[in-house]
Structure formats: structure tokens, C-alpha cells
C-alpha positions in Angstrom: 1.2 -57.3 6.5 -1.3 -54.9 4.8 -1.7 -52.8 8.1 2.2 -52.6 8.0 2.4 -51.3 4.6 -0.7 -48.7 5.4 1.3 -47.4 8.5 4.4 -47.3 6.6 2.7 -45.2 3.8 1.3 -42.9 6.7 4.6 -42.6 8.0 6.3 -41.6 4.8 3.5 -38.9 3.8 3.8 -37.3 7.2 7.7 -37.2 6.7 7.1 -35.7 3.3 4.6 -33.0 4.5 7.0 -32.3 7.5 9.7 -32.2 5.1 7.8 -29.5 2.6 7.3 -27.2 5.7 9.9 -24.3 5.4 10.3 -22.3 8.9 11.6 -18.5 8.9 12.7 -16.5 11.8 12.1 -12.9 12.0 13.7 -10.8 14.1 12.1 -7.2 15.2 13.5 -4.4 17.6 10.2 -3.2 19.0 7.8 -4.5 22.1 5.3 -7.1 20.9 2.4 -4.5 21.7 3.8 -1.7 19.2 1.9 -1.6 16.1 4.8 -2.5 13.8 5.2 -5.8 15.8 1.4 -6.7 15.8 1.3 -6.1 11.9 4.3 -8.4 11.6 2.5 -11.1 13.4 -0.6 -10.6 11.3 1.8 -10.9 8.0 3.2 -14.2 9.5 -0.5 -15.5 9.9 -1.3 -14.6 6.4 1.5 -16.2 5.0 0.7 -19.2 7.0 -3.0 -19.2 5.9 -2.2 -18.5 2.2 0.7 -20.9 1.8 -1.7 -23.9 3.6 1.2 -24.3 5.9 4.0 -24.6 4.0 5.8 -21.2 5.3 5.9 -20.8 9.0 7.3 -17.4 10.2 8.2 -16.7 13.8 8.1 -13.3 14.9 10.9 -12.6 17.6 10.0 -9.0 19.0 11.5 -6.7 21.2 15.2 -7.6 20.3 14.8 -10.9 21.6 16.8 -12.7 18.9 19.1 -9.8 17.3 19.3 -6.3 18.7 18.1 -3.5 16.0 21.8 -3.0 15.0 22.4 -6.6 14.1 18.9 -7.2 12.3 20.1 -6.3 8.7 23.7 -8.1 9.2 21.7 -11.2 10.3 19.7 -11.2 7.2 21.9 -10.6 4.8 24.1 -13.3 6.5 21.3 -16.0 6.8 21.4 -16.4 10.5 17.7 -15.2 10.2 15.4 -15.5 7.0 13.7 -12.2 7.2 13.9 -9.1 9.8 12.5 -5.6 10.2 14.9 -2.7 10.2 14.8 1.1 10.8 16.1 2.0 7.6 17.6 5.3 8.9 19.6 3.5 11.4 22.0 2.3 8.2 22.3 5.9 6.5 26.0 5.7 7.3 26.5 2.5 5.4 24.3 4.2 2.5 23.1 7.5 2.4 20.0 6.9 0.8 18.9 4.3 3.5 18.5 7.6 5.5 16.4 9.9 3.6 13.2 9.6 5.4 15.1 10.8 8.3 16.1 14.3 6.6 14.0 16.7 8.6 11.1 18.6 6.9 11.6 17.1 3.2 8.5 15.0 3.7 6.3 16.7 6.2 2.9 14.6 5.9 1.8 11.0 5.5 1.2 12.0 1.9 4.4 13.5 1.2 6.3 10.4 3.2 4.1 7.9 0.7 5.5 9.9 -2.3 9.3 9.9 -1.1 8.9 6.1 -0.4 7.7 5.5 -4.0 11.0 7.5 -5.3 13.1 5.7 -2.9 11.6 2.1 -3.3 13.6 1.1 -7.0 16.8 2.5 -5.0 16.4 0.5 -2.2 15.3 -2.6 -3.8 18.6 -2.6 -6.2 20.7 -2.2 -3.1 19.2 -4.8 -0.9 19.4 -7.0 -4.1 23.2 -6.5 -4.3 23.6 -7.3 -0.6 21.6 -10.4 -1.4 18.2 -9.4 -0.1 14.7 -8.8 -0.9 12.2 -5.8 0.2 9.0 -6.9 1.4 7.3 -4.0 2.6 7.9 -0.8 4.5 5.9 1.1 7.2 6.3 4.8 8.3 6.2 5.7 12.3 4.0 8.5 13.5 5.0 12.2 12.5 7.9 13.9 14.6 7.7 17.0 16.0 8.8 19.5 18.6 8.1 19.0 22.3 9.0 22.7 24.3 8.8 23.9 27.9 7.8 27.5 26.5 6.0 28.9 23.5 8.1 28.3 20.3 6.5 30.5 17.7 10.2 31.0 15.4 13.3 29.3 15.2 14.6 32.1 17.3 12.6 31.1 20.2 14.7 28.0 20.3 17.9 29.6 20.7 20.0 28.7 23.7 17.4 25.9 24.8 18.5 22.8 26.1 17.5 20.5 23.5 17.7 16.5 23.6 19.9 15.0 21.2 19.8 11.3 20.3 21.4 11.2 16.9 23.4 12.9 14.4 20.7 14.7 13.0 19.0 15.5 15.8 22.5 17.4 17.2 22.6 19.0 13.8 19.1 20.5 14.1 20.3 21.9 17.2 23.2 23.5 16.2 21.2 25.0 13.0 18.6 27.0 15.5 21.2 27.6 17.9 19.9 25.3 20.5 22.3 23.7 23.2 22.7 19.7 22.2 22.7 17.5 25.2 22.9 13.4 24.5 20.2 12.0 26.4 19.1 8.1 25.8 15.3 7.3 25.7 15.9 5.4 29.1 16.9 8.8 30.6 14.8 11.2 29.0 12.1 11.3 31.6 14.4 12.1 34.2 16.3 14.5 31.9 13.0 16.5 31.7 12.1 16.5 35.4 15.7 18.0 36.3 15.6 20.6 33.7 18.5 18.8 31.9 16.7 19.5 28.9 14.1 21.7 27.9 12.9 20.6 24.5 13.2 18.0 21.8 11.6 16.3 18.8 10.1 13.0 18.4 6.5 11.8 18.0 3.5 12.2 20.1 3.8 8.4 21.1 7.2 9.1 22.7 5.6 12.0 24.5 3.1 9.4 25.9 5.4 6.7 26.5 7.7 9.1 28.8 5.1 11.3 30.2 6.5 14.3 28.5 3.6 16.2 29.5 4.5 16.2 33.3 7.5 18.7 32.3 6.8 20.0 29.1 3.4 21.9 28.2 4.0 22.1 24.3 4.0 20.3 21.2 4.2 21.4 17.7 3.1 18.8 15.2 5.8 19.7 12.8 5.8 16.3 11.0 9.0 17.1 10.2 9.9 13.4 9.1 8.5 9.9 9.3 11.3 7.4 9.4 10.3 3.9 8.0 10.5 0.3 9.0 11.5 -1.9 6.1 10.7 -5.7 6.3 13.6 -7.4 4.3 14.3 -11.5 3.5 17.5 -13.2 2.4 17.6 -13.8 -1.4 18.6 -17.0 -0.9 15.8 -17.9 1.4 13.3 -16.7 -0.7 14.3 -18.0 -3.9 14.3 -21.7 -2.3 10.1 -21.0 -2.0 7.8 -22.6 -4.8 6.1 -19.9 -7.0 3.0 -20.2 -5.2 4.4 -19.6 -1.6 6.5 -16.8 -3.2 2.9 -15.0 -4.2 1.8 -15.8 -1.0 4.4 -13.8 0.7 4.3 -10.9 -1.6 0.4 -10.8 -1.4 0.8 -10.7 2.5 3.4 -8.1 2.6 1.3 -5.7 0.3 -1.3 -6.3 2.7 0.7 -5.4 5.5 2.0 -2.3 4.0 -1.6 -1.1 3.6 -2.4 -1.9 7.1 0.7 -0.9 8.7 0.3 2.8 7.3 -3.4 2.8 8.7 -2.1 1.9 12.2 0.7 4.4 12.1 -2.0 7.4 11.2 -4.3 5.8 13.9 -1.3 5.8 16.7 -0.4 9.3 15.5 -4.1 10.3 16.2 -4.8 8.6 19.4 -1.1 10.0 20.9 -1.9 13.5 19.9 -5.3 12.8 21.7 -4.1 11.6 24.8 -1.5 14.5 24.9 -4.4 17.0 24.9 -6.1 15.0 27.6 -2.9 15.4 29.9 -2.9 18.9 29.5 -0.6 19.5 27.0 -1.0 22.2 24.3 -0.6 20.6 20.9 -0.5 23.0 17.8 0.6 23.2 14.3 3.9 25.1 14.0 3.0 28.9 13.1 4.0 29.9 9.3 7.3 31.3 10.7 8.6 28.3 12.9 7.7 26.2 9.9 9.7 28.6 7.5 12.7 28.6 10.1 12.7 25.2 10.3 12.2 24.7 6.5 15.7 26.2 6.1 17.2 24.0 8.4 15.9 21.0 6.4 17.5 22.6 3.5 20.7 23.2 5.0 20.7 19.3 6.2 19.4 18.1 2.5 22.3 19.9 0.8 24.7 18.2 3.3 23.1 14.6 2.6 23.1 15.4 -1.1 26.8 16.0 -1.1 27.6 12.6 0.6 24.7 10.5 -1.3 26.1 11.6 -5.2 24.1 11.1 -8.4 21.9 8.4 -7.1 20.7 10.7 -3.9 20.1 13.6 -6.3 17.9 11.2 -8.9 16.1 10.1 -5.9 14.9 13.8 -4.7 14.5 14.7 -8.5 12.0 11.8 -8.6 10.4 12.7 -5.2 10.0 16.5 -6.5 8.7 15.3 -9.7 5.8 13.1 -7.6 
């Protein structure tokens, strides 16, 4: 009888332990080998350790659970407890999501961090209204200009066949007098090889992924913008955690933000070194090219402010004062 009581007590204890464990799904859009995804996996491991196994987060990389455009809605609706999104993808929903996609507004990691700080209170407020909590953000590597021929000024881009993959990159082409050609990422290598495009804007890592150095010979490190990924969590799911577990999540998120920034900088530097090693000429933009492209950015900022309203102005004012 005593043995039976002991076994029953053990079974109840195991049941209580299992019941106490919370499981979250965290969909992400990028491959498992991407530095953002690796950072997410470390974040999940840190939460597991700090919460003593109370909260288990499973990262679903490469769009395996939800595709990139679906992740925000999935978290908002509680289909996934957490998720990673590219903020600029949701600019049409709310202009302030896309402030870090404005070209030449924040043109360095330092400026990007200042912009992120200015954006954060607006972002937190908007996500709270939508039933979500912001955990952390991490920038992508800097965006530059790949060209077939030297580009010492904006005038050198006039008439050039320019890859457009978003409204903003198409608008840049219009403003410099280039010829926008819509080309998706999967078709980029072939488009360059066949002369469909002669120039495009992206990061050095994209240049390596697509072997751009086989077709285009110059990369101007304009650091035009540094779009951010944000890790968000469903507020109801977060509120259901006990206080120590909430603190574990916030601490792991703070660590992930610092670690992610360092990984982005390293990825950026490594990519540019690899482009050089493969024969590409990597240069800073000339003063004239930088000035010409800044004018493009000023026009696009004006257009953005018209859509963003008072909150947009307040955000830009905060950034300019920082």
C-alpha cells in the first residue's frame, strides 16, 4: 500500500511538472544558417535555461510554420505565441513600421541604433494596441549599390537597368533616372548574367549569395539603410507567464539584441571581404554620389512624412535630436 501511495504521489508530481511547462512556437522567415535564425535559437536556449525549463520555445526557421508576410498576423491572432518579422514589410499597414527602410536617413550602424531608439516607444505602443509585446530588434547588414560600370555620381546611374524588388527601390530608380526592372531574388543571378539588369541595391551578403561578382564589378558601400527584424510575442501568451519567467524572457531578449547587432556587423564585414576576394571592387561612395543619393532620400522622407502624420514627424524629430 505504501509503495502504491509513493508511486501515485510521484505520478502527481510529474503531472504537475508537465502542466507547469509552457511551450511556444516561434516562426521565422530565414534559413536556419542565417545569423538572425541562429540568434533566435540561442535566445530560446537562454530562456529555457533561465526559466529552469518552464518555458520551451521552438524556432521554426525558413518559413516552415508561416511564411514571412503571415507571421505578424499569426502572432497577433495567437496561432503562434511569438515570431520574427522584417518591420519594413508592414509599412503599408502603418508607415512607422518602415522608417528604417527609408534610404539615406540612417546610413551607419551608429545612426541605425539611434533611429531604433527613437522608433521603439512608437513601436511598443502600436504593437500593444494590436495585442503584442516587442522583445528585441536586430538590424540587417548595410545596403549598398552594385553596378556594372563605375558610378561616381547620381548622373552615372541615369538610364541604367536597375533591379526593383519593392516600391522603395523602384522609387529610387525613378528619382535617379534609372530604368526600374522588377526581378525577384530567385531570378537575380540569371538577370545579371543575361544583362536584364546592370545595377541593384542590397547588402554584401546578397551579393555573395547570388555571386554578383560574376556579372557586376563594383559595390559602393553607401550604407543606405539598415532594415530591422523584430521579435514579437502575443500579449496574452506573455501575460500568462509568471513573473520570474517574464524576467527570464526580457533578459534573454536584451542579450539577443546585443549579440544580434554584433553578428550583423560581423556578417557585413565578412561579406565585403569575400566580395573583394572574388574580384569585386568595393568602395565608399564618392562625395558627389553620396550627396546625390542623399537628395533622393530627402524626397522619399518628405513623401513618407506626408503619410506618417504627426507620429512620423515626432519620430524623425526625436532621431534628429539624438
